[in-house]
A tleap script that builds the chain and sets N, CA, C and O, in Angstrom:
source leaprc.protein.ff14SB
mol = sequence {
  NMET ALA MET PRO ASN LEU GLY ASP MET MET
  LYS GLN ILE GLN GLN ALA GLY GLU LYS MET
  GLN ASP VAL GLN LYS GLN LEU GLU LYS LEU
  THR VAL SER GLY GLU ALA GLY GLY GLY MET
  VAL LYS VAL THR VAL ASN GLY LYS GLN ARG
  LEU LEU GLU LEU THR ILE ASP PRO GLU ILE
  MET ASP ASP ALA GLU MET VAL GLN ASP LEU
  VAL LEU ALA ALA VAL ASN ASN ALA LEU GLU
  ALA ALA GLY GLN MET ALA GLN GLU GLU ILE
  SER LYS VAL ALA GLY GLY MET ILE ASN PRO
  GLN ASP LEU LEU LYS ASN LEU GLY CGLN
}
set mol.1.N position { 17.465 -19.920 23.307 }
set mol.1.CA position { 18.305 -18.790 22.984 }
set mol.1.C position { 19.150 -18.440 24.221 }
set mol.1.O position { 18.605 -18.289 25.314 }
set mol.2.N position { 20.436 -18.315 24.063 }
set mol.2.CA position { 21.348 -18.056 25.170 }
set mol.2.C position { 21.327 -16.579 25.534 }
set mol.2.O position { 21.235 -15.711 24.666 }
set mol.3.N position { 21.414 -16.310 26.823 }
set mol.3.CA position { 21.475 -14.933 27.309 }
set mol.3.C position { 22.896 -14.415 27.115 }
set mol.3.O position { 23.860 -15.152 27.319 }
set mol.4.N position { 23.030 -13.145 26.721 }
set mol.4.CA position { 24.370 -12.579 26.576 }
set mol.4.C position { 25.072 -12.524 27.932 }
set mol.4.O position { 24.444 -12.297 28.966 }
set mol.5.N position { 26.351 -12.730 27.903 }
set mol.5.CA position { 27.163 -12.698 29.115 }
set mol.5.C position { 27.270 -11.248 29.595 }
set mol.5.O position { 27.774 -10.391 28.870 }
set mol.6.N position { 26.803 -10.975 30.805 }
set mol.6.CA position { 26.816 -9.626 31.363 }
set mol.6.C position { 28.232 -9.073 31.465 }
set mol.6.O position { 28.458 -7.887 31.226 }
set mol.7.N position { 29.170 -9.919 31.814 }
set mol.7.CA position { 30.568 -9.486 31.908 }
set mol.7.C position { 31.102 -9.015 30.569 }
set mol.7.O position { 31.800 -8.004 30.487 }
set mol.8.N position { 30.765 -9.762 29.509 }
set mol.8.CA position { 31.206 -9.369 28.170 }
set mol.8.C position { 30.563 -8.049 27.749 }
set mol.8.O position { 31.211 -7.195 27.143 }
set mol.9.N position { 29.287 -7.895 28.078 }
set mol.9.CA position { 28.594 -6.662 27.727 }
set mol.9.C position { 29.215 -5.464 28.445 }
set mol.9.O position { 29.400 -4.404 27.848 }
set mol.10.N position { 29.532 -5.636 29.720 }
set mol.10.CA position { 30.145 -4.543 30.488 }
set mol.10.C position { 31.518 -4.191 29.925 }
set mol.10.O position { 31.896 -3.020 29.878 }
set mol.11.N position { 32.255 -5.203 29.503 }
set mol.11.CA position { 33.574 -4.977 28.917 }
set mol.11.C position { 33.438 -4.184 27.618 }
set mol.11.O position { 34.224 -3.271 27.367 }
set mol.12.N position { 32.445 -4.527 26.791 }
set mol.12.CA position { 32.220 -3.802 25.535 }
set mol.12.C position { 31.829 -2.360 25.811 }
set mol.12.O position { 32.284 -1.452 25.115 }
set mol.13.N position { 30.990 -2.139 26.818 }
set mol.13.CA position { 30.580 -0.781 27.166 }
set mol.13.C position { 31.786 0.023 27.635 }
set mol.13.O position { 31.931 1.189 27.266 }
set mol.14.N position { 32.639 -0.573 28.431 }
set mol.14.CA position { 33.838 0.111 28.908 }
set mol.14.C position { 34.756 0.458 27.740 }
set mol.14.O position { 35.287 1.567 27.672 }
set mol.15.N position { 34.942 -0.486 26.823 }
set mol.15.CA position { 35.790 -0.231 25.656 }
set mol.15.C position { 35.202 0.890 24.801 }
set mol.15.O position { 35.940 1.742 24.306 }
set mol.16.N position { 33.885 0.895 24.626 }
set mol.16.CA position { 33.240 1.951 23.844 }
set mol.16.C position { 33.448 3.306 24.509 }
set mol.16.O position { 33.691 4.302 23.828 }
set mol.17.N position { 33.353 3.348 25.833 }
set mol.17.CA position { 33.585 4.588 26.571 }
set mol.17.C position { 34.999 5.103 26.397 }
set mol.17.O position { 35.216 6.305 26.245 }
set mol.18.N position { 35.964 4.190 26.421 }
set mol.18.CA position { 37.361 4.575 26.229 }
set mol.18.C position { 37.578 5.113 24.816 }
set mol.18.O position { 38.297 6.093 24.618 }
set mol.19.N position { 36.951 4.464 23.843 }
set mol.19.CA position { 37.072 4.931 22.462 }
set mol.19.C position { 36.450 6.317 22.298 }
set mol.19.O position { 36.989 7.152 21.571 }
set mol.20.N position { 35.331 6.570 22.958 }
set mol.20.CA position { 34.670 7.872 22.869 }
set mol.20.C position { 35.542 8.963 23.495 }
set mol.20.O position { 35.568 10.091 23.004 }
set mol.21.N position { 36.254 8.634 24.569 }
set mol.21.CA position { 37.173 9.605 25.165 }
set mol.21.C position { 38.277 9.954 24.177 }
set mol.21.O position { 38.673 11.113 24.062 }
set mol.22.N position { 38.774 8.942 23.460 }
set mol.22.CA position { 39.792 9.182 22.440 }
set mol.22.C position { 39.249 10.070 21.328 }
set mol.22.O position { 39.945 10.964 20.846 }
set mol.23.N position { 38.002 9.822 20.921 }
set mol.23.CA position { 37.383 10.638 19.871 }
set mol.23.C position { 37.267 12.085 20.339 }
set mol.23.O position { 37.534 13.007 19.567 }
set mol.24.N position { 36.876 12.292 21.586 }
set mol.24.CA position { 36.759 13.653 22.109 }
set mol.24.C position { 38.099 14.384 22.058 }
set mol.24.O position { 38.150 15.567 21.721 }
set mol.25.N position { 39.173 13.687 22.389 }
set mol.25.CA position { 40.509 14.296 22.313 }
set mol.25.C position { 40.869 14.640 20.875 }
set mol.25.O position { 41.446 15.694 20.609 }
set mol.26.N position { 40.526 13.744 19.946 }
set mol.26.CA position { 40.805 13.989 18.532 }
set mol.26.C position { 40.014 15.191 18.029 }
set mol.26.O position { 40.543 16.012 17.279 }
set mol.27.N position { 38.747 15.300 18.438 }
set mol.27.CA position { 37.900 16.385 17.957 }
set mol.27.C position { 38.422 17.747 18.384 }
set mol.27.O position { 38.209 18.738 17.685 }
set mol.28.N position { 39.099 17.807 19.514 }
set mol.28.CA position { 39.689 19.078 19.940 }
set mol.28.C position { 40.790 19.520 18.987 }
set mol.28.O position { 41.027 20.716 18.822 }
set mol.29.N position { 41.461 18.566 18.362 }
set mol.29.CA position { 42.589 18.864 17.483 }
set mol.29.C position { 42.171 19.094 16.039 }
set mol.29.O position { 42.854 19.813 15.309 }
set mol.30.N position { 41.059 18.495 15.612 }
set mol.30.CA position { 40.600 18.635 14.238 }
set mol.30.C position { 39.903 19.974 14.051 }
set mol.30.O position { 39.138 20.400 14.916 }
set mol.31.N position { 40.161 20.644 12.925 }
set mol.31.CA position { 39.549 21.942 12.678 }
set mol.31.C position { 38.867 21.978 11.318 }
set mol.31.O position { 39.229 21.248 10.395 }
set mol.32.N position { 37.883 22.840 11.226 }
set mol.32.CA position { 37.207 23.137 9.967 }
set mol.32.C position { 37.038 24.646 9.892 }
set mol.32.O position { 37.059 25.341 10.908 }
set mol.33.N position { 36.871 25.139 8.671 }
set mol.33.CA position { 36.716 26.577 8.471 }
set mol.33.C position { 35.392 26.875 7.800 }
set mol.33.O position { 34.812 26.032 7.115 }
set mol.34.N position { 34.932 28.086 8.012 }
set mol.34.CA position { 33.746 28.586 7.343 }
set mol.34.C position { 34.021 30.011 6.919 }
set mol.34.O position { 34.844 30.705 7.515 }
set mol.35.N position { 33.326 30.437 5.886 }
set mol.35.CA position { 33.515 31.809 5.444 }
set mol.35.C position { 32.212 32.354 4.900 }
set mol.35.O position { 31.275 31.611 4.607 }
set mol.36.N position { 32.176 33.681 4.770 }
set mol.36.CA position { 31.006 34.356 4.222 }
set mol.36.C position { 31.480 35.603 3.481 }
set mol.36.O position { 32.588 36.098 3.692 }
set mol.37.N position { 30.618 36.083 2.621 }
set mol.37.CA position { 30.962 37.294 1.875 }
set mol.37.C position { 32.130 37.101 0.946 }
set mol.37.O position { 32.954 38.001 0.783 }
set mol.38.N position { 32.212 35.937 0.332 }
set mol.38.CA position { 33.313 35.678 -0.588 }
set mol.38.C position { 34.672 35.696 0.081 }
set mol.38.O position { 35.672 36.051 -0.542 }
set mol.39.N position { 34.713 35.312 1.359 }
set mol.39.CA position { 35.982 35.255 2.076 }
set mol.39.C position { 36.286 36.498 2.886 }
set mol.39.O position { 37.355 36.595 3.488 }
set mol.40.N position { 35.350 37.469 2.913 }
set mol.40.CA position { 35.594 38.680 3.704 }
set mol.40.C position { 35.611 38.381 5.201 }
set mol.40.O position { 36.270 39.078 5.973 }
set mol.41.N position { 34.887 37.346 5.603 }
set mol.41.CA position { 34.906 36.895 6.998 }
set mol.41.C position { 35.216 35.407 6.978 }
set mol.41.O position { 34.563 34.634 6.276 }
set mol.42.N position { 36.219 35.013 7.755 }
set mol.42.CA position { 36.620 33.610 7.848 }
set mol.42.C position { 36.715 33.222 9.313 }
set mol.42.O position { 37.177 34.001 10.147 }
set mol.43.N position { 36.269 32.001 9.616 }
set mol.43.CA position { 36.374 31.488 10.982 }
set mol.43.C position { 36.901 30.070 10.941 }
set mol.43.O position { 36.743 29.358 9.950 }
set mol.44.N position { 37.527 29.672 12.032 }
set mol.44.CA position { 37.995 28.303 12.206 }
set mol.44.C position { 37.452 27.811 13.532 }
set mol.44.O position { 37.549 28.497 14.549 }
set mol.45.N position { 36.877 26.612 13.514 }
set mol.45.CA position { 36.375 25.981 14.732 }
set mol.45.C position { 36.967 24.584 14.826 }
set mol.45.O position { 37.386 24.002 13.826 }
set mol.46.N position { 36.995 24.050 16.057 }
set mol.46.CA position { 37.469 22.676 16.204 }
set mol.46.C position { 36.285 21.720 16.209 }
set mol.46.O position { 35.130 22.140 16.149 }
set mol.47.N position { 36.586 20.442 16.280 }
set mol.47.CA position { 35.556 19.417 16.242 }
set mol.47.C position { 34.648 19.407 17.454 }
set mol.47.O position { 33.609 18.747 17.445 }
set mol.48.N position { 35.020 20.122 18.485 }
set mol.48.CA position { 34.158 20.263 19.663 }
set mol.48.C position { 33.342 21.542 19.569 }
set mol.48.O position { 32.746 21.993 20.547 }
set mol.49.N position { 33.327 22.113 18.378 }
set mol.49.CA position { 32.543 23.296 18.037 }
set mol.49.C position { 32.924 24.513 18.870 }
set mol.49.O position { 32.062 25.247 19.353 }
set mol.50.N position { 34.219 24.712 19.031 }
set mol.50.CA position { 34.741 25.894 19.715 }
set mol.50.C position { 35.399 26.797 18.680 }
set mol.50.O position { 36.211 26.348 17.872 }
set mol.51.N position { 35.036 28.077 18.716 }
set mol.51.CA position { 35.603 29.052 17.795 }
set mol.51.C position { 37.066 29.288 18.162 }
set mol.51.O position { 37.380 29.657 19.293 }
set mol.52.N position { 37.954 29.071 17.193 }
set mol.52.CA position { 39.390 29.212 17.436 }
set mol.52.C position { 39.969 30.473 16.806 }
set mol.52.O position { 40.908 31.066 17.336 }
set mol.53.N position { 39.405 30.876 15.676 }
set mol.53.CA position { 39.976 32.008 14.946 }
set mol.53.C position { 38.880 32.733 14.183 }
set mol.53.O position { 37.959 32.110 13.654 }
set mol.54.N position { 38.990 34.065 14.131 }
set mol.54.CA position { 38.062 34.910 13.390 }
set mol.54.C position { 38.881 35.955 12.641 }
set mol.54.O position { 39.665 36.691 13.240 }
set mol.55.N position { 38.689 36.013 11.324 }
set mol.55.CA position { 39.400 36.988 10.496 }
set mol.55.C position { 38.378 37.804 9.725 }
set mol.55.O position { 37.500 37.251 9.062 }
set mol.56.N position { 38.497 39.144 9.815 }
set mol.56.CA position { 37.596 40.041 9.105 }
set mol.56.C position { 38.431 40.948 8.214 }
set mol.56.O position { 39.392 41.571 8.665 }
set mol.57.N position { 38.049 41.012 6.943 }
set mol.57.CA position { 38.727 41.882 5.986 }
set mol.57.C position { 38.553 43.332 6.454 }
set mol.57.O position { 37.421 43.788 6.607 }
set mol.58.N position { 39.639 44.057 6.681 }
set mol.58.CA position { 39.547 45.441 7.177 }
set mol.58.C position { 38.727 46.361 6.269 }
set mol.58.O position { 38.192 47.368 6.734 }
set mol.59.N position { 38.625 46.036 5.016 }
set mol.59.CA position { 37.894 46.902 4.086 }
set mol.59.C position { 36.394 46.955 4.368 }
set mol.59.O position { 35.722 47.880 3.911 }
set mol.60.N position { 35.854 45.992 5.106 }
set mol.60.CA position { 34.417 45.999 5.367 }
set mol.60.C position { 34.074 46.521 6.766 }
set mol.60.O position { 32.908 46.513 7.160 }
set mol.61.N position { 35.060 46.964 7.501 }
set mol.61.CA position { 34.843 47.362 8.887 }
set mol.61.C position { 33.957 48.599 9.046 }
set mol.61.O position { 33.466 48.853 10.146 }
set mol.62.N position { 33.740 49.367 7.993 }
set mol.62.CA position { 32.911 50.570 8.114 }
set mol.62.C position { 31.412 50.257 8.059 }
set mol.62.O position { 30.590 51.150 8.264 }
set mol.63.N position { 31.054 49.021 7.790 }
set mol.63.CA position { 29.643 48.617 7.721 }
set mol.63.C position { 29.377 47.555 8.794 }
set mol.63.O position { 29.420 46.356 8.519 }
set mol.64.N position { 29.102 48.017 10.021 }
set mol.64.CA position { 28.961 47.121 11.169 }
set mol.64.C position { 27.864 46.085 10.956 }
set mol.64.O position { 28.047 44.920 11.311 }
set mol.65.N position { 26.737 46.478 10.391 }
set mol.65.CA position { 25.638 45.537 10.200 }
set mol.65.C position { 26.033 44.411 9.251 }
set mol.65.O position { 25.699 43.251 9.493 }
set mol.66.N position { 26.736 44.741 8.180 }
set mol.66.CA position { 27.184 43.717 7.242 }
set mol.66.C position { 28.200 42.791 7.915 }
set mol.66.O position { 28.155 41.575 7.727 }
set mol.67.N position { 29.112 43.364 8.695 }
set mol.67.CA position { 30.114 42.558 9.392 }
set mol.67.C position { 29.418 41.573 10.336 }
set mol.67.O position { 29.778 40.396 10.380 }
set mol.68.N position { 28.444 42.041 11.073 }
set mol.68.CA position { 27.717 41.171 11.991 }
set mol.68.C position { 27.044 40.032 11.241 }
set mol.68.O position { 27.130 38.875 11.653 }
set mol.69.N position { 26.378 40.355 10.147 }
set mol.69.CA position { 25.700 39.320 9.354 }
set mol.69.C position { 26.690 38.303 8.801 }
set mol.69.O position { 26.426 37.100 8.817 }
set mol.70.N position { 27.828 38.787 8.312 }
set mol.70.CA position { 28.821 37.886 7.738 }
set mol.70.C position { 29.473 37.013 8.808 }
set mol.70.O position { 29.752 35.838 8.568 }
set mol.71.N position { 29.712 37.579 9.976 }
set mol.71.CA position { 30.299 36.795 11.067 }
set mol.71.C position { 29.333 35.677 11.463 }
set mol.71.O position { 29.743 34.528 11.622 }
set mol.72.N position { 28.070 36.008 11.618 }
set mol.72.CA position { 27.083 34.985 11.961 }
set mol.72.C position { 27.037 33.885 10.907 }
set mol.72.O position { 27.013 32.701 11.243 }
set mol.73.N position { 27.025 34.271 9.641 }
set mol.73.CA position { 26.964 33.281 8.564 }
set mol.73.C position { 28.203 32.394 8.551 }
set mol.73.O position { 28.095 31.179 8.391 }
set mol.74.N position { 29.365 32.989 8.717 }
set mol.74.CA position { 30.612 32.221 8.693 }
set mol.74.C position { 30.703 31.265 9.878 }
set mol.74.O position { 31.106 30.112 9.722 }
set mol.75.N position { 30.327 31.745 11.062 }
set mol.75.CA position { 30.375 30.893 12.256 }
set mol.75.C position { 29.401 29.732 12.117 }
set mol.75.O position { 29.749 28.586 12.402 }
set mol.76.N position { 28.194 30.024 11.682 }
set mol.76.CA position { 27.214 28.948 11.511 }
set mol.76.C position { 27.667 27.939 10.467 }
set mol.76.O position { 27.446 26.739 10.629 }
set mol.77.N position { 28.296 28.409 9.404 }
set mol.77.CA position { 28.823 27.517 8.367 }
set mol.77.C position { 29.873 26.583 8.950 }
set mol.77.O position { 29.853 25.378 8.699 }
set mol.78.N position { 30.784 27.143 9.726 }
set mol.78.CA position { 31.855 26.340 10.318 }
set mol.78.C position { 31.313 25.377 11.374 }
set mol.78.O position { 31.758 24.232 11.448 }
set mol.79.N position { 30.359 25.830 12.193 }
set mol.79.CA position { 29.799 24.955 13.215 }
set mol.79.C position { 29.047 23.783 12.599 }
set mol.79.O position { 29.093 22.670 13.122 }
set mol.80.N position { 28.360 24.027 11.500 }
set mol.80.CA position { 27.679 22.927 10.812 }
set mol.80.C position { 28.698 21.905 10.305 }
set mol.80.O position { 28.497 20.698 10.438 }
set mol.81.N position { 29.784 22.396 9.726 }
set mol.81.CA position { 30.832 21.492 9.242 }
set mol.81.C position { 31.469 20.725 10.401 }
set mol.81.O position { 31.775 19.541 10.268 }
set mol.82.N position { 31.668 21.399 11.535 }
set mol.82.CA position { 32.255 20.732 12.706 }
set mol.82.C position { 31.324 19.653 13.238 }
set mol.82.O position { 31.784 18.582 13.634 }
set mol.83.N position { 30.037 19.915 13.252 }
set mol.83.CA position { 29.069 18.916 13.699 }
set mol.83.C position { 29.079 17.688 12.815 }
set mol.83.O position { 29.020 16.560 13.302 }
set mol.84.N position { 29.153 17.912 11.507 }
set mol.84.CA position { 29.207 16.784 10.578 }
set mol.84.C position { 30.493 15.986 10.774 }
set mol.84.O position { 30.479 14.755 10.755 }
set mol.85.N position { 31.607 16.702 10.962 }
set mol.85.CA position { 32.884 16.029 11.176 }
set mol.85.C position { 32.840 15.196 12.456 }
set mol.85.O position { 33.337 14.070 12.484 }
set mol.86.N position { 32.249 15.743 13.507 }
set mol.86.CA position { 32.155 15.021 14.778 }
set mol.86.C position { 31.320 13.756 14.615 }
set mol.86.O position { 31.680 12.697 15.129 }
set mol.87.N position { 30.209 13.868 13.901 }
set mol.87.CA position { 29.372 12.687 13.672 }
set mol.87.C position { 30.137 11.605 12.920 }
set mol.87.O position { 30.027 10.423 13.242 }
set mol.88.N position { 30.912 12.012 11.918 }
set mol.88.CA position { 31.699 11.046 11.148 }
set mol.88.C position { 32.731 10.355 12.029 }
set mol.88.O position { 32.902 9.139 11.946 }
set mol.89.N position { 33.417 11.117 12.868 }
set mol.89.CA position { 34.444 10.543 13.742 }
set mol.89.C position { 33.825 9.585 14.757 }
set mol.89.O position { 34.372 8.515 15.022 }
set mol.90.N position { 32.688 9.972 15.318 }
set mol.90.CA position { 32.017 9.116 16.296 }
set mol.90.C position { 31.521 7.842 15.621 }
set mol.90.O position { 31.624 6.755 16.189 }
set mol.91.N position { 30.985 7.976 14.419 }
set mol.91.CA position { 30.490 6.806 13.690 }
set mol.91.C position { 31.607 5.812 13.398 }
set mol.91.O position { 31.394 4.601 13.449 }
set mol.92.N position { 32.797 6.323 13.091 }
set mol.92.CA position { 33.938 5.442 12.825 }
set mol.92.C position { 34.241 4.564 14.034 }
set mol.92.O position { 34.508 3.369 13.900 }
set mol.93.N position { 34.196 5.172 15.208 }
set mol.93.CA position { 34.554 4.459 16.425 }
set mol.93.C position { 33.401 3.594 16.924 }
set mol.93.O position { 33.609 2.471 17.381 }
set mol.94.N position { 32.190 4.126 16.833 }
set mol.94.CA position { 31.034 3.435 17.402 }
set mol.94.C position { 30.638 2.212 16.600 }
set mol.94.O position { 30.076 1.270 17.158 }
set mol.95.N position { 30.913 2.202 15.320 }
set mol.95.CA position { 30.584 1.048 14.495 }
set mol.95.C position { 29.112 0.682 14.538 }
set mol.95.O position { 28.764 -0.498 14.502 }
set mol.96.N position { 28.236 1.690 14.615 }
set mol.96.CA position { 26.808 1.445 14.605 }
set mol.96.C position { 26.215 1.143 15.970 }
set mol.96.O position { 24.998 1.001 16.092 }
set mol.97.N position { 27.055 1.041 17.010 }
set mol.97.CA position { 26.539 0.743 18.348 }
set mol.97.C position { 25.880 1.959 18.985 }
set mol.97.O position { 24.961 1.818 19.792 }
set mol.98.N position { 26.348 3.161 18.623 }
set mol.98.CA position { 25.884 4.382 19.264 }
set mol.98.C position { 25.411 5.346 18.189 }
set mol.98.O position { 26.051 5.480 17.146 }
set mol.99.N position { 24.292 6.019 18.438 }
set mol.99.CA position { 23.808 7.053 17.537 }
set mol.99.C position { 24.632 8.314 17.793 }
set mol.99.O position { 24.570 8.862 18.893 }
set mol.100.N position { 25.412 8.797 16.799 }
set mol.100.CA position { 26.275 9.956 17.012 }
set mol.100.C position { 25.512 11.203 17.458 }
set mol.100.O position { 26.024 11.975 18.268 }
set mol.101.N position { 24.309 11.412 16.950 }
set mol.101.CA position { 23.552 12.611 17.336 }
set mol.101.C position { 23.159 12.553 18.804 }
set mol.101.O position { 23.198 13.572 19.493 }
set mol.102.N position { 22.779 11.372 19.293 }
set mol.102.CA position { 22.445 11.233 20.701 }
set mol.102.C position { 23.670 11.504 21.577 }
set mol.102.O position { 23.576 12.169 22.609 }
set mol.103.N position { 24.818 10.979 21.148 }
set mol.103.CA position { 26.045 11.183 21.925 }
set mol.103.C position { 26.420 12.656 21.963 }
set mol.103.O position { 26.792 13.169 23.018 }
set mol.104.N position { 26.328 13.349 20.822 }
set mol.104.CA position { 26.669 14.770 20.787 }
set mol.104.C position { 25.738 15.569 21.695 }
set mol.104.O position { 26.186 16.499 22.365 }
set mol.105.N position { 24.465 15.228 21.730 }
set mol.105.CA position { 23.529 15.912 22.619 }
set mol.105.C position { 23.944 15.699 24.068 }
set mol.105.O position { 23.918 16.636 24.866 }
set mol.106.N position { 24.325 14.480 24.411 }
set mol.106.CA position { 24.729 14.171 25.785 }
set mol.106.C position { 26.030 14.847 26.163 }
set mol.106.O position { 26.274 15.099 27.343 }
set mol.107.N position { 26.866 15.146 25.186 }
set mol.107.CA position { 28.146 15.804 25.453 }
set mol.107.C position { 28.002 17.320 25.454 }
set mol.107.O position { 28.976 18.039 25.678 }
set mol.108.N position { 26.799 17.802 25.206 }
set mol.108.CA position { 26.561 19.246 25.245 }
set mol.108.C position { 26.946 19.951 23.976 }
set mol.108.O position { 27.236 21.147 24.010 }
set mol.109.N position { 26.961 19.267 22.864 }
set mol.109.CA position { 27.331 19.907 21.606 }
set mol.109.C position { 26.105 20.279 20.827 }
set mol.109.O position { 26.213 20.833 19.732 }
savepdb mol mol.pdb
quit
């Protein structure tokens, strides 16, 4: 059985790293939304799981506890969607070479 060429392996690792950098740039631009309370609270996050926008229906502002609960639910909904989107994007590039969940953990997501 022939040993894999170390030079070829290093080249593949470098190419994978470059592709992952491209994915990270793309994830900053891709957005997903989450909402709660039938749309009374809406949030938008990017693929790097950063909150970009928060909209609260003014009619619910007199109930602080409900607003807090709805904001938490909407943010968590959007962050879950962003995590799934990131995994899909990483999987496209990695082609099975890298576990997307491991990579996201290493990137601090």
